[in-house]
Backbone bond lengths (Angstrom), bond angles and torsions (degrees), N, CA, C in turn:
res aa  C-N    CA-C-N  psi(-1)  N-CA   C-N-CA  omega(-1)  CA-C   N-CA-C  phi
1 M - - - 1.471 - - 1.529 109.27 -
2 A 1.339 116.56 136.22 1.458 121.57 -177.09 1.519 111.17 -67.56
3 N 1.317 115.86 147.05 1.451 122.07 177.75 1.521 109.89 -74.70
4 L 1.349 116.49 139.50 1.464 120.40 -178.03 1.523 111.73 -62.07
5 K 1.322 117.15 -39.52 1.464 120.20 179.73 1.518 111.02 -64.24
6 D 1.317 116.50 -42.03 1.465 119.90 178.89 1.526 111.11 -62.95
7 L 1.328 116.37 -40.19 1.471 119.86 178.52 1.522 111.28 -64.31
8 K 1.339 116.94 -41.78 1.474 120.11 179.03 1.521 111.05 -63.57
9 V 1.331 116.71 -40.79 1.472 120.49 178.85 1.521 110.18 -64.40
10 R 1.329 116.25 -41.37 1.468 119.67 -178.66 1.526 110.98 -68.51
11 I 1.309 117.40 -39.75 1.477 120.53 177.64 1.522 110.10 -62.05
12 A 1.339 117.02 -44.10 1.472 120.64 179.02 1.522 110.87 -62.98
13 S 1.337 116.74 -38.07 1.467 120.74 179.48 1.531 110.84 -64.96
14 V 1.320 116.90 -45.07 1.468 120.36 -179.96 1.524 110.62 -66.72
15 Q 1.326 117.65 -36.09 1.471 120.46 177.21 1.535 110.73 -63.14
16 S 1.320 116.86 -40.35 1.472 120.36 177.20 1.527 110.71 -64.33
17 T 1.337 116.44 -40.81 1.465 120.46 177.44 1.515 110.85 -63.13
18 R 1.333 116.50 -40.52 1.471 119.56 179.60 1.523 110.95 -63.70
19 K 1.323 118.36 -37.19 1.466 120.40 177.43 1.527 110.64 -62.51
20 I 1.339 115.80 -40.55 1.468 119.98 -179.30 1.519 110.88 -66.76
21 T 1.340 116.93 -48.06 1.466 119.90 -178.56 1.525 111.28 -65.49
22 S 1.328 117.02 -35.00 1.462 120.02 177.76 1.527 111.11 -65.88
23 A 1.342 116.37 -41.20 1.470 120.32 178.09 1.525 110.71 -65.67
24 M 1.342 116.98 -42.04 1.466 120.37 179.18 1.527 110.73 -64.61
25 K 1.317 117.27 -35.17 1.466 120.72 177.56 1.526 110.53 -63.36
26 M 1.329 117.25 -44.66 1.464 120.16 -179.02 1.524 111.55 -66.88
27 V 1.329 116.66 -39.12 1.472 119.80 177.89 1.527 110.56 -64.34
28 A 1.345 116.33 -44.57 1.465 120.24 179.36 1.521 111.27 -63.70
29 A 1.345 117.37 -37.50 1.466 120.74 179.00 1.530 111.04 -64.78
30 A 1.337 115.92 -39.15 1.467 119.25 178.63 1.531 110.78 -67.26
31 K 1.333 117.18 -41.34 1.465 120.43 179.54 1.525 111.22 -71.55
32 L 1.341 116.65 -32.64 1.458 120.38 -177.86 1.521 111.47 -61.40
33 R 1.297 117.66 -41.08 1.466 120.57 -177.36 1.520 111.25 -59.44
34 R 1.328 116.38 -47.00 1.469 119.68 179.71 1.526 110.90 -67.73
35 A 1.333 116.77 -42.51 1.464 119.82 -178.52 1.525 111.44 -65.99
36 Q 1.333 116.74 -38.68 1.467 120.25 179.05 1.522 110.87 -65.34
37 E 1.317 116.52 -43.30 1.470 120.23 178.45 1.526 110.98 -61.56
38 A 1.335 116.81 -41.06 1.467 120.28 -179.87 1.523 111.00 -66.36
39 A 1.331 117.50 -42.85 1.467 121.10 -179.02 1.522 110.96 -65.58
40 E 1.325 117.01 -44.89 1.466 120.51 -178.94 1.523 111.83 -68.69
41 A 1.335 116.70 -32.44 1.466 119.56 178.96 1.521 111.69 -70.76
42 A 1.326 117.57 -30.33 1.466 121.18 -176.96 1.525 112.58 -84.91
43 R 1.316 118.06 -18.10 1.468 120.30 -175.87 1.528 113.61 -59.66
44 P 1.328 120.16 -48.90 1.478 118.77 -177.89 1.520 113.19 -58.67
45 Y 1.337 117.05 -38.58 1.462 119.87 -178.98 1.524 110.60 -66.59
46 A 1.357 116.21 -46.82 1.465 120.00 -178.64 1.527 110.87 -64.21
47 E 1.334 116.95 -42.48 1.464 120.44 -179.14 1.525 111.19 -66.98
48 R 1.328 116.50 -41.82 1.459 119.95 -179.37 1.519 111.45 -67.91
49 M 1.332 116.78 -35.50 1.458 119.64 178.72 1.525 110.03 -66.51
50 E 1.319 117.19 -40.31 1.457 120.43 176.76 1.525 110.91 -61.76
51 R 1.328 117.18 -43.77 1.466 120.80 -179.56 1.521 111.08 -65.30
52 M 1.335 116.50 -40.20 1.463 119.86 179.33 1.522 110.33 -64.57
53 L 1.332 116.87 -44.45 1.459 119.98 178.80 1.524 111.12 -65.46
54 G 1.345 116.13 -35.87 1.459 119.36 177.04 1.517 111.82 -63.02
55 S 1.329 116.48 -41.88 1.459 120.81 177.88 1.525 111.18 -66.17
56 L 1.341 115.58 -40.81 1.461 120.30 -179.99 1.522 110.93 -67.38
57 A 1.348 116.13 -40.78 1.463 120.03 179.84 1.519 111.27 -67.02
58 A 1.348 116.42 -35.73 1.461 119.91 179.93 1.520 111.59 -65.18
59 S 1.328 116.85 -29.16 1.463 119.82 -178.99 1.523 111.80 -69.93
60 L 1.352 117.04 -23.00 1.458 119.63 177.99 1.521 111.45 -74.25
61 G 1.354 115.10 -36.58 1.461 119.63 176.07 1.511 113.80 59.23
62 G 1.351 117.04 40.36 1.461 120.20 176.99 1.517 114.24 75.24
63 V 1.337 116.87 26.16 1.463 120.81 179.65 1.522 110.11 -67.40
64 D 1.318 116.48 142.49 1.455 120.79 177.09 1.521 109.87 -61.98
65 G 1.307 115.99 143.59 1.452 120.68 -179.91 1.510 113.35 93.21
66 A 1.343 117.30 6.04 1.460 120.26 177.09 1.525 109.67 -65.12
67 P 1.334 117.95 148.05 1.468 120.08 -179.39 1.523 111.91 -56.36
68 K 1.317 115.09 148.99 1.465 120.68 -176.19 1.521 111.47 -63.06
69 M 1.342 117.49 -33.62 1.458 120.71 179.57 1.524 112.00 -66.82
70 L 1.323 116.79 -21.32 1.466 121.34 177.77 1.519 111.08 -94.15
71 A 1.311 116.52 -48.04 1.470 120.52 -175.87 1.521 112.33 -78.32
72 G 1.345 117.07 -24.96 1.454 119.62 -177.00 1.515 111.56 81.58
73 T 1.298 116.07 -175.67 1.460 121.68 -178.81 1.521 112.23 -93.40
74 G 1.332 116.44 -3.56 1.454 119.84 -175.96 1.513 112.76 87.74
75 S 1.342 116.84 4.25 1.458 121.64 179.96 1.519 108.74 -143.85
76 D 1.322 115.73 160.36 1.461 121.23 174.58 1.524 110.29 -130.38
77 Q 1.321 115.51 30.01 1.465 120.77 -174.11 1.524 111.52 -71.11
78 V 1.331 117.88 -42.19 1.467 121.56 -177.13 1.523 108.91 -104.42
79 Q 1.313 115.82 118.78 1.463 122.38 -175.57 1.520 109.60 -111.79
80 L 1.340 116.23 127.65 1.461 121.89 175.74 1.525 108.95 -103.90
81 L 1.324 116.57 123.35 1.460 122.48 175.92 1.524 108.33 -106.68
82 V 1.330 116.15 127.59 1.467 121.65 178.83 1.524 107.30 -109.88
83 A 1.331 117.03 111.18 1.461 122.62 -175.12 1.526 110.22 -99.35
84 F 1.336 116.22 121.53 1.461 122.00 179.36 1.532 109.15 -100.16
85 T 1.322 116.55 111.34 1.457 121.21 175.30 1.528 108.68 -133.65
86 A 1.334 115.93 -175.67 1.457 120.98 -178.72 1.523 110.68 -92.82
87 D 1.320 115.39 163.88 1.456 120.96 173.23 1.525 111.16 -85.79
88 R 1.338 116.67 -15.76 1.468 121.43 -177.93 1.520 109.85 -123.37
89 G 1.326 114.48 163.46 1.453 120.59 178.86 1.523 111.19 -101.41
90 L 1.338 116.07 -148.25 1.461 123.31 -179.36 1.523 111.60 57.15
91 C 1.326 116.05 41.50 1.468 120.13 178.43 1.530 110.51 -134.74
92 G 1.327 115.94 41.69 1.452 120.75 174.50 1.517 112.38 63.17
93 G 1.325 114.75 -136.17 1.458 120.62 -178.24 1.512 114.09 -92.21
94 F 1.334 118.25 15.31 1.469 121.65 -176.62 1.527 111.46 -58.33
95 N 1.328 117.09 -52.36 1.465 120.39 -178.77 1.523 111.82 -74.02
96 G 1.339 116.07 -38.81 1.458 119.95 -177.28 1.518 113.26 -62.16
97 S 1.335 117.52 -35.46 1.464 120.29 -179.55 1.523 111.31 -66.53
98 I 1.334 117.51 -37.93 1.468 120.97 177.32 1.528 110.12 -68.76
99 V 1.323 116.91 -41.38 1.465 120.66 179.19 1.525 110.31 -60.54
100 R 1.322 117.09 -45.04 1.471 120.24 -179.92 1.523 111.47 -63.55
101 Q 1.333 117.36 -40.68 1.460 120.89 -179.04 1.526 111.19 -67.52
102 V 1.337 116.88 -43.21 1.468 120.44 179.24 1.522 110.37 -65.09
103 R 1.323 116.70 -42.94 1.469 119.96 178.18 1.533 110.59 -62.01
104 K 1.329 116.76 -41.68 1.470 120.94 179.48 1.524 111.02 -63.72
105 M 1.342 116.70 -47.03 1.460 120.40 -179.30 1.530 110.95 -64.33
106 A 1.324 116.53 -42.49 1.465 119.74 179.76 1.526 110.73 -63.29
107 H 1.324 116.77 -41.26 1.459 120.39 179.21 1.530 111.29 -63.49
108 E 1.342 116.24 -43.25 1.469 119.78 -180.00 1.517 111.42 -66.15
109 L 1.326 117.31 -39.93 1.462 120.25 179.59 1.526 111.12 -66.86
110 K 1.324 117.10 -41.10 1.461 119.74 178.20 1.520 110.85 -65.99
111 A 1.334 116.41 -37.10 1.467 119.63 177.43 1.521 110.98 -64.06
112 D 1.345 116.29 -25.34 1.462 121.70 178.59 1.529 111.59 -93.51
113 S 1.346 115.65 15.46 1.469 122.86 177.39 1.520 113.21 64.95
114 K 1.335 116.64 31.95 1.459 120.85 176.34 1.527 109.80 -97.06
115 T 1.316 115.34 155.79 1.463 121.52 174.75 1.521 108.59 -93.42
116 V 1.316 116.50 128.38 1.464 121.66 -174.85 1.528 110.09 -110.44
117 K 1.317 115.80 134.99 1.461 122.82 170.91 1.530 107.45 -127.66
118 I 1.338 116.49 144.20 1.457 121.03 -175.52 1.521 109.65 -127.37
119 L 1.332 115.43 127.79 1.462 122.52 173.34 1.530 107.34 -110.78
120 F 1.328 116.27 121.31 1.463 120.85 -177.16 1.525 109.76 -96.81
121 V 1.330 115.86 124.76 1.467 121.96 171.63 1.528 106.02 -109.27
122 G 1.330 116.28 98.31 1.454 121.17 -170.86 1.516 109.85 115.72
123 R 1.325 116.03 150.76 1.454 121.36 -170.63 1.521 113.90 -83.82
124 K 1.319 118.94 -34.07 1.455 121.44 -165.74 1.529 113.60 -66.27
125 A 1.321 118.06 -43.29 1.471 119.41 179.03 1.524 110.36 -63.82
126 H 1.320 116.50 -37.59 1.472 119.88 178.81 1.514 110.71 -65.03
127 D 1.329 117.32 -39.64 1.461 120.18 -179.66 1.529 111.51 -62.09
128 V 1.323 116.78 -33.58 1.466 120.37 -177.94 1.530 111.51 -82.50
129 L 1.336 116.47 -39.37 1.465 120.27 -171.28 1.522 114.43 -101.17
130 K 1.334 118.22 0.65 1.462 119.91 -172.39 1.522 112.81 -64.65
131 R 1.322 118.11 -30.42 1.463 119.83 178.61 1.523 111.19 -82.48
132 E 1.328 115.46 -42.49 1.468 119.44 -177.37 1.517 111.52 -67.83
133 Y 1.346 116.66 -35.88 1.467 120.69 -177.25 1.525 110.49 -124.31
134 A 1.326 115.60 46.62 1.467 119.80 -179.59 1.526 111.54 -63.54
135 N 1.323 117.40 -40.82 1.464 120.95 -178.05 1.524 111.90 -74.66
136 E 1.327 117.19 -23.79 1.469 120.65 -177.89 1.525 112.40 -89.13
137 T 1.323 117.87 -12.64 1.460 121.15 -176.36 1.527 110.92 -72.02
138 V 1.318 115.71 125.75 1.465 121.73 179.15 1.519 110.80 -90.46
139 D 1.328 116.23 -51.51 1.463 121.08 -176.75 1.522 108.09 -166.72
140 M 1.329 115.40 167.41 1.455 121.90 174.83 1.524 108.65 -131.13
141 I 1.322 116.42 126.73 1.463 122.35 179.98 1.518 107.69 -111.32
142 T 1.318 117.18 122.05 1.462 121.10 -177.98 1.526 110.03 -127.72
143 G 1.323 114.64 171.37 1.464 120.64 175.27 1.505 115.44 80.41
144 L 1.336 118.13 13.83 1.461 120.45 179.61 1.526 110.07 -81.85
145 G 1.325 116.29 137.46 1.464 120.63 174.07 1.507 114.68 66.30
146 K 1.327 118.62 38.82 1.459 119.73 178.49 1.531 111.29 -61.68
147 K 1.327 116.33 -36.27 1.464 120.36 175.11 1.522 110.03 -108.35
148 N 1.316 116.14 -59.32 1.458 121.66 176.76 1.524 108.33 -142.00
149 I 1.340 115.08 155.16 1.458 120.12 177.49 1.533 108.52 -79.64
150 H 1.327 115.96 125.90 1.460 121.18 178.53 1.533 109.39 -113.12
151 F 1.320 115.62 149.27 1.464 120.35 -178.81 1.518 111.39 -63.28
152 S 1.329 117.01 -30.03 1.468 120.15 179.57 1.532 110.84 -61.93
153 E 1.345 117.20 -32.58 1.458 120.08 178.14 1.529 110.57 -69.30
154 A 1.332 115.84 -40.87 1.461 119.60 176.34 1.524 110.54 -64.28
155 A 1.329 116.50 -37.70 1.460 120.13 179.11 1.532 111.39 -63.64
156 Q 1.343 117.44 -34.57 1.463 120.44 177.61 1.528 110.89 -64.10
157 V 1.340 116.59 -43.12 1.464 120.23 178.24 1.523 109.66 -65.57
158 A 1.345 116.32 -42.08 1.464 120.41 -179.96 1.529 110.90 -63.49
159 D 1.328 117.41 -40.26 1.470 120.76 178.36 1.522 110.90 -63.18
160 K 1.343 116.35 -39.19 1.458 120.62 178.31 1.531 110.58 -61.60
161 I 1.343 116.22 -45.26 1.465 120.96 -179.82 1.524 110.33 -67.04
162 T 1.335 117.23 -40.90 1.462 121.20 -179.63 1.526 111.16 -63.67
163 E 1.325 116.40 -42.63 1.466 119.95 178.34 1.525 111.11 -60.82
164 M 1.328 116.70 -42.35 1.457 120.05 178.94 1.527 110.86 -64.72
165 F 1.346 116.50 -39.55 1.463 119.97 -178.94 1.523 110.80 -68.45
166 D 1.332 116.95 -42.71 1.466 120.18 178.86 1.529 111.49 -64.78
167 A 1.350 116.07 -28.94 1.460 120.02 178.73 1.520 112.36 -82.74
168 G 1.334 116.46 -0.78 1.458 120.61 178.64 1.510 114.51 74.57
169 E 1.337 117.42 26.78 1.464 120.48 -176.85 1.525 112.90 -82.84
170 F 1.327 118.76 -14.41 1.455 121.08 175.77 1.524 109.32 -154.81
171 D 1.335 114.70 165.66 1.463 121.13 -179.76 1.532 112.20 -108.05
172 V 1.324 116.46 -37.16 1.468 121.72 -176.64 1.518 108.65 -131.53
173 C 1.342 116.26 134.74 1.459 121.63 178.64 1.525 109.13 -118.88
174 T 1.334 116.27 128.36 1.462 122.24 178.58 1.520 108.82 -129.38
175 V 1.328 116.55 127.92 1.463 120.68 176.12 1.522 108.80 -95.95
176 V 1.327 115.76 146.12 1.462 122.00 179.08 1.526 107.35 -126.52
177 F 1.329 116.70 117.54 1.459 120.91 -177.22 1.525 109.81 -145.91
178 N 1.309 116.28 167.52 1.460 122.66 176.35 1.521 109.19 -93.02
179 R 1.330 116.44 119.29 1.463 120.94 175.16 1.521 109.21 -86.47
180 F 1.318 116.60 128.42 1.462 120.89 -175.98 1.526 110.42 -74.32
181 Q 1.337 116.08 128.03 1.454 121.83 173.31 1.523 110.94 -116.13
182 S 1.317 116.20 -46.29 1.458 121.85 175.09 1.519 107.57 -157.46
183 A 1.336 115.59 175.81 1.453 119.11 -179.80 1.520 111.81 -62.43
184 M 1.321 117.38 -24.94 1.461 121.40 -178.44 1.522 113.05 -101.49
185 T 1.329 117.67 -11.42 1.461 120.70 -174.08 1.514 110.67 -130.52
186 Q 1.323 115.81 123.36 1.459 122.62 172.74 1.530 107.57 -127.37
187 I 1.314 116.17 133.88 1.460 121.66 -174.49 1.531 108.99 -103.37
188 V 1.327 116.60 119.95 1.466 121.05 176.57 1.530 108.59 -68.67
189 T 1.334 116.16 122.77 1.464 121.53 -171.74 1.525 111.50 -126.65
190 P 1.328 118.70 108.67 1.469 120.32 168.73 1.534 109.39 -83.88
191 Q 1.315 116.88 134.58 1.468 121.05 -178.79 1.520 109.56 -138.17
192 Q 1.328 116.43 121.36 1.465 120.75 178.55 1.518 109.52 -79.53
193 L 1.326 116.05 126.82 1.470 121.33 -179.18 1.522 112.38 -108.80
194 I 1.325 117.96 -33.22 1.465 122.05 179.41 1.521 108.57 -131.94
195 P 1.343 119.24 127.68 1.467 125.59 -11.78 1.527 111.23 -65.20
196 F 1.319 116.23 158.12 1.454 120.83 -175.69 1.517 110.47 -58.05
197 N 1.331 115.13 127.52 1.454 121.97 -178.76 1.516 108.21 -113.62
198 P 1.351 119.32 105.52 1.459 121.06 -177.49 1.527 110.98 -56.28
199 P 1.330 117.66 137.99 1.465 120.24 -179.35 1.518 111.48 -66.41
200 A 1.325 116.07 148.10 1.464 120.94 177.00 1.521 109.17 -67.76
201 V 1.299 117.22 132.02 1.461 123.01 -178.31 1.512 108.85 -93.54
202 E 1.340 115.93 121.06 1.455 120.06 177.95 1.523 110.15 -78.95
203 D 1.323 114.27 159.81 1.453 119.91 179.87 1.515 109.99 -59.36
204 G 1.313 114.88 128.94 1.452 120.27 178.06 1.504 114.19 90.44
205 D 1.344 117.91 -10.39 1.458 120.78 -179.67 1.508 112.77 -90.53
206 D 1.314 116.54 -23.21 1.460 120.37 -176.36 1.513 109.94 -78.39
207 D 1.320 116.10 136.63 1.460 120.49 -179.94 1.520 111.10 -64.75
208 T 1.332 117.69 -23.98 1.460 120.16 -176.89 1.515 112.35 -72.49
209 T 1.352 117.51 -12.02 1.460 119.73 179.02 1.520 112.24 -83.81
210 D 1.333 116.33 -10.48 1.464 118.87 179.88 1.524 109.86 -69.32
211 Q 1.313 114.23 145.15 1.454 119.68 177.51 1.527 109.55 -75.72
212 G 1.338 116.65 154.33 1.447 120.82 178.69 1.507 111.43 102.66
213 P 1.314 116.99 177.99 1.462 120.80 -177.47 1.525 111.40 -65.71
214 K 1.319 115.94 143.76 1.454 121.53 179.20 1.524 110.08 -86.38
215 S 1.326 115.06 149.24 1.455 120.62 -179.37 1.524 110.20 -74.52
216 V 1.317 115.74 146.05 1.460 122.20 176.34 1.522 107.18 -112.38
217 Y 1.330 116.24 124.75 1.453 121.56 -176.76 1.517 110.01 -105.66
218 I 1.317 115.56 136.92 1.456 122.55 173.14 1.518 107.23 -115.91
219 F 1.335 116.14 122.05 1.463 120.93 -174.72 1.526 109.85 -97.71
220 E 1.302 114.95 136.13 1.457 121.95 176.39 1.528 107.77 -140.20
221 P 1.313 120.32 112.97 1.467 127.81 0.51 1.526 111.87 -72.40
222 E 1.319 117.19 -158.33 1.453 121.99 -176.01 1.524 111.15 -69.65
223 E 1.350 114.51 161.09 1.460 120.03 -177.70 1.526 111.97 -56.33
224 E 1.347 117.27 -39.40 1.461 119.91 -177.99 1.523 111.61 -61.15
225 E 1.339 116.88 -41.45 1.461 120.60 -179.50 1.525 111.19 -68.88
226 I 1.331 116.21 -39.90 1.465 119.74 179.20 1.525 110.22 -63.36
227 L 1.335 116.01 -46.03 1.459 119.94 -179.10 1.527 111.34 -64.83
228 A 1.321 117.00 -38.58 1.462 120.07 179.91 1.524 111.18 -60.72
229 D 1.335 117.20 -28.76 1.463 121.11 179.07 1.525 111.65 -89.34
230 L 1.345 117.19 -37.94 1.460 120.63 -173.60 1.520 113.65 -81.85
231 L 1.325 118.35 -29.86 1.458 119.99 -177.40 1.536 112.29 -61.71
232 P 1.347 120.09 -46.49 1.477 118.54 174.72 1.523 112.50 -62.36
233 R 1.341 116.89 -35.70 1.462 118.98 177.48 1.521 110.47 -65.75
234 N 1.325 116.37 -40.62 1.462 119.86 179.03 1.518 110.99 -62.88
235 L 1.331 117.04 -36.90 1.461 120.42 177.72 1.527 110.40 -59.30
236 A 1.333 116.81 -45.66 1.462 120.49 179.04 1.526 111.12 -66.39
237 V 1.336 117.11 -38.76 1.467 120.79 179.82 1.525 111.00 -64.19
238 Q 1.322 116.73 -44.79 1.467 119.99 -178.95 1.526 111.14 -67.72
239 I 1.325 118.17 -35.97 1.465 120.56 176.61 1.525 109.82 -68.77
240 F 1.326 116.70 -38.86 1.468 120.62 175.97 1.525 110.54 -60.54
241 Q 1.342 115.99 -43.12 1.460 120.03 177.39 1.529 111.15 -63.40
242 A 1.341 116.84 -40.62 1.467 120.45 178.68 1.535 110.64 -63.54
243 L 1.337 117.32 -39.27 1.457 120.42 177.87 1.523 111.23 -65.37
244 L 1.326 117.58 -41.71 1.463 120.99 178.33 1.521 111.44 -64.51
245 E 1.332 116.12 -45.33 1.467 120.19 178.89 1.525 110.27 -62.75
246 S 1.322 116.47 -41.86 1.455 120.75 -179.19 1.526 111.35 -65.54
247 A 1.333 116.97 -39.82 1.466 120.53 179.17 1.523 111.13 -65.06
248 A 1.337 116.42 -45.32 1.467 119.49 178.08 1.523 111.45 -63.02
249 S 1.329 116.38 -40.69 1.463 120.52 178.98 1.524 111.01 -64.62
250 E 1.330 116.50 -40.02 1.469 119.90 179.67 1.520 111.33 -62.47
251 H 1.336 116.98 -46.92 1.463 119.79 -179.21 1.531 110.84 -66.28
252 G 1.331 117.55 -38.75 1.456 120.01 177.48 1.518 111.70 -64.46
253 A 1.337 116.51 -43.84 1.465 120.39 179.40 1.528 110.74 -65.82
254 R 1.337 116.99 -39.25 1.465 119.47 179.50 1.527 110.78 -67.71
255 M 1.320 117.29 -41.10 1.461 119.69 179.18 1.530 110.38 -61.62
256 T 1.334 116.91 -44.15 1.463 120.88 179.01 1.523 111.21 -64.86
257 A 1.333 117.22 -43.37 1.465 121.04 -179.11 1.527 111.13 -64.86
258 M 1.330 117.07 -42.24 1.455 119.63 -179.91 1.532 111.61 -71.14
259 D 1.323 117.50 -31.49 1.467 120.37 174.94 1.530 109.74 -64.73
260 N 1.322 116.45 -45.11 1.468 119.83 177.61 1.527 111.30 -63.63
261 A 1.337 116.07 -39.50 1.463 119.58 179.41 1.533 110.95 -65.31
262 T 1.331 116.18 -39.39 1.466 120.16 178.75 1.521 110.91 -64.58
263 R 1.324 116.46 -42.51 1.465 120.40 178.01 1.535 110.61 -64.34
264 N 1.310 116.51 -43.50 1.464 119.75 179.54 1.524 111.39 -63.90
265 A 1.335 116.38 -38.49 1.464 119.69 177.83 1.524 110.42 -64.13
266 G 1.330 116.54 -39.94 1.473 119.49 177.02 1.522 111.89 -62.30
267 D 1.347 115.91 -43.15 1.472 119.30 177.76 1.526 110.94 -63.56
268 M 1.325 116.05 -38.58 1.470 119.43 179.65 1.525 110.65 -66.74
269 I 1.335 116.23 -40.24 1.472 119.63 178.57 1.525 110.30 -63.23
270 D 1.328 117.28 -41.90 1.468 120.24 177.89 1.522 111.01 -60.78
271 G 1.335 116.65 -44.27 1.461 120.17 179.55 1.515 112.42 -65.26
272 L 1.349 116.51 -42.34 1.460 119.63 179.31 1.522 111.60 -67.61
273 T 1.345 116.66 -37.34 1.462 120.16 178.20 1.522 110.91 -63.70
274 M 1.336 116.22 -41.90 1.463 119.79 177.74 1.536 110.45 -63.33
275 T 1.332 116.23 -43.22 1.468 119.85 177.80 1.529 110.48 -62.80
276 Y 1.338 116.30 -40.68 1.469 120.29 179.06 1.524 110.73 -62.10
277 N 1.333 116.76 -46.13 1.467 119.99 -179.11 1.529 111.51 -63.58
278 R 1.343 115.88 -41.21 1.461 119.00 178.98 1.530 111.17 -65.80
279 T 1.324 115.96 -41.56 1.458 119.80 179.02 1.520 110.71 -64.61
280 R 1.331 116.01 -43.06 1.467 120.16 178.91 1.519 110.91 -62.16
281 Q 1.342 115.55 -42.30 1.463 119.51 178.64 1.530 110.81 -63.51
282 A 1.312 116.66 -40.39 1.464 120.36 179.20 1.525 110.93 -65.13
283 V 1.331 117.12 -39.31 1.466 120.68 178.79 1.515 110.63 -64.50
284 I 1.335 116.20 -44.22 1.466 120.18 179.51 1.529 110.81 -63.51
285 T 1.332 115.91 -43.90 1.469 119.93 178.91 1.516 111.46 -61.00
286 K 1.356 115.54 -41.37 1.463 119.58 179.62 1.525 110.98 -63.62
287 E 1.345 117.48 -41.13 1.456 121.13 179.72 1.530 111.26 -65.79
288 L 1.350 116.31 -39.88 1.461 119.75 177.98 1.525 111.13 -63.53
289 I 1.322 115.66 -42.04 1.473 119.57 179.18 1.518 110.00 -62.13
290 E 1.341 117.54 -41.64 1.456 120.85 179.44 1.528 111.24 -64.21
291 I 1.357 116.80 -40.48 1.479 120.39 179.40 1.526 110.46 -65.39
292 I 1.350 116.02 -47.32 1.472 119.95 -179.10 1.526 110.93 -63.24
293 S 1.327 115.58 -41.69 1.482 119.25 179.85 1.512 110.87 -63.90
294 G 1.339 116.37 -37.90 1.465 119.66 178.65 1.505 111.82 -68.11
295 A 1.352 115.78 -39.75 1.463 119.24 178.79 1.527 110.95 -64.41
296 E 1.328 117.02 -42.27 1.465 119.97 179.66 1.521 111.14 -66.26
297 A 1.301 117.78 -32.91 1.462 121.46 179.55 1.519 111.51 -66.41
298 L 1.339 116.42 -31.78 1.441 119.73 177.36 1.516 111.21 -73.37
């Protein structure tokens, strides 16, 4: 039978834990609202920019002299994976889902005789994969978005990737991040950024499906010059969007995890309290029996 003092200490410990998880839940809920609004506000711009670049790239039709970010290097031998995770834990399966996806992609690429390089944006994925993929690790970028996500931070990551691409260190770049859907649901999303991969157009989304005469565009300057300027900007925009989506997903996952932890702590406190009361009652009953037995013996 458990000691009453030990039960009281354990109940007090769980109550303290519940206060912490409850506070973390409220903080995450407050941050989630702002992060969700920022991610949803940025989506139309990022999606429209991708569609515009896709339309512009299609007009070139593989013409010689296309920008390297569009045409690629002519090979896909060296693959760069950019993993977006958090710097902190206690957010459910948010970090674990990215780790599993990166590990899966790296394994498949290696099985296909490709060379894999990994750039970590956030500490947690690096902490898990640093031993398994020590030779494949390029760098780790941490401390982004401590208060809010700024475009300048995304531009720093984009500049790092651009420098590596210009130096010929990789052929294909794919980012892996959690796209925010709801506080309980985050969708792991791999997205190829280099060379530029036009987004798939769903039925009814393409402007060419509209009835009536089609618009004729005249570009000034030429398409090649426009793409040479817009493709690096698009890289920064898409990374900025990935950071916003990842931040919203992290806060949503943390809020859900801390809510579950708070509920579990409450259930544990109820169970321990019941055990404490039963143990206390048993101790009192035992003492009464001993007193009565002693009195009868006299």
